[in-house]
C-alpha positions in Angstrom: -9.9 -4.3 -1.1 -7.0 -2.1 -2.7 -3.5 -2.1 -2.7 -2.6 1.6 -2.7 -0.1 3.0 -5.2 3.3 2.0 -4.0 4.3 5.8 -4.2 1.5 6.9 -1.9 2.1 4.5 1.1 4.0 7.4 3.1 1.0 9.6 2.5 -1.7 7.2 3.7 -3.9 8.4 6.6 -3.7 5.9 9.6 -6.9 4.2 8.8 -5.9 3.4 5.2 -2.3 2.3 6.4 -3.6 -0.1 9.1 -6.2 -1.4 6.7 -3.7 -2.1 4.1 -1.8 -4.4 6.5 -5.0 -6.2 7.4 -5.6 -6.5 3.5 -2.2 -7.8 2.9 -2.6 -10.4 5.8 -6.0 -11.6 4.1 -4.0 -12.0 1.0 -1.5 -14.1 2.9 -4.2 -16.2 4.4 -6.5 -16.9 1.6 -5.0 -15.5 -1.6 -8.0 -13.3 -2.0 -9.4 -12.8 -5.5 -10.9 -9.3 -5.9 -11.3 -7.1 -9.1 -9.0 -4.4 -7.5 -6.0 -6.8 -6.5 -6.2 -9.7 -9.0 -3.2 -8.1 -10.9 -0.9 -8.9 -8.1 -0.8 -12.6 -9.0 0.6 -11.8 -12.4 3.7 -10.8 -10.7 6.3 -12.9 -8.8 5.7 -13.1 -5.0 8.8 -10.8 -4.7 6.8 -7.8 -5.9 4.1 -8.4 -3.1 7.1 -9.1 -0.5 8.6 -5.8 -1.3 5.4 -3.9 -1.2 4.6 -5.4 2.2 8.1 -4.4 3.5 7.2 -0.9 2.4 3.9 -0.9 4.3 5.7 -2.4 7.5 8.4 0.3 7.2 5.8 3.0 7.1 3.9 1.7 10.0 7.2 1.3 12.1 8.2 4.7 11.0 4.9 6.0 12.7 5.4 3.9 15.8 2.4 1.5 15.0 2.6 -1.9 16.7 2.6 -4.8 14.5 1.2 -7.8 16.5 2.0 -10.8 14.3 4.0 -11.7 11.2 2.8 -15.1 11.3 0.7 -15.1 8.2 3.3 -13.1 6.1 6.0 -15.5 7.2 4.1 -18.5 6.3 3.2 -17.0 2.8 6.8 -16.1 1.9 8.5 -19.0 3.6 9.8 -20.4 0.5 11.0 -17.0 -0.9 14.7 -16.7 -1.4 16.7 -13.5 -1.4 14.7 -10.5 -2.9 16.3 -7.9 -5.0 15.1 -4.2 -4.5 12.9 -2.9 -7.2 9.7 -1.0 -7.7 6.7 -3.5 -7.2 3.7 -4.0 -9.5 5.5 -1.7 -12.1 3.0 -2.1 -14.9 -0.1 -1.6 -12.7 1.2 1.1 -10.3 1.5 3.5 -13.1 0.6 7.1 -13.5 -3.1 6.4 -14.1 -3.3 4.3 -10.8 -1.5 7.0 -9.1 -4.2 9.3 -10.3 -7.0 7.0 -9.3 -5.6 6.5 -5.7 -5.0 10.2 -5.3 -8.7 11.1 -6.0 -9.7 8.5 -3.8 -7.7 9.8 -1.1 -8.6 13.4 -1.9 -12.3 12.5 -1.5 -11.6 11.1 2.0 -9.9 14.3 3.0 -12.7 16.3 1.5 -15.4 14.3 3.4 -13.5 14.9 6.7 -12.0 11.5 7.5 -11.1 12.0 11.1 -7.5 10.7 11.0 -6.7 12.6 7.8 -5.1 15.7 8.9 -4.4 18.9 6.6 -0.7 18.4 6.8 -0.7 14.7 5.5 -3.0 15.8 2.8 -1.1 18.7 1.7 2.3 16.5 1.6 0.2 14.4 -0.8 -0.8 17.1 -2.9 2.7 18.5 -3.1 4.0 14.9 -4.1 1.3 14.7 -6.7 1.9 18.0 -8.1 5.5 17.3 -8.5 4.7 14.2 -10.4 2.4 16.2 -12.7 -1.0 14.5 -12.5 
């Protein structure tokens, strides 16, 4: 279980993006505890909401169908207005960006079927521009 670095959502292959939505729904349903995501509970729910909206936005941009928002709506039902900000700012730092990049790089090198060269090269350009 992993929440990909917020800046890499647009560069995720289809499999990782769809899995991200499933993982978010698992958090909404059970408030999962896992070593790779426990940090999210140190932040206000607004951070998770903003992150979720970013994942949904990317899915819609790519034309993916989202069947239900039921778990999400219930999880955030008491949340008031949310101010735009970068979520999980202390944890989604440069080091975490690097960790996520190398994870995605390995998926590309190993031939993940839904990870085309164009998407991978866009990721590399983004990472190079951010001087990893």
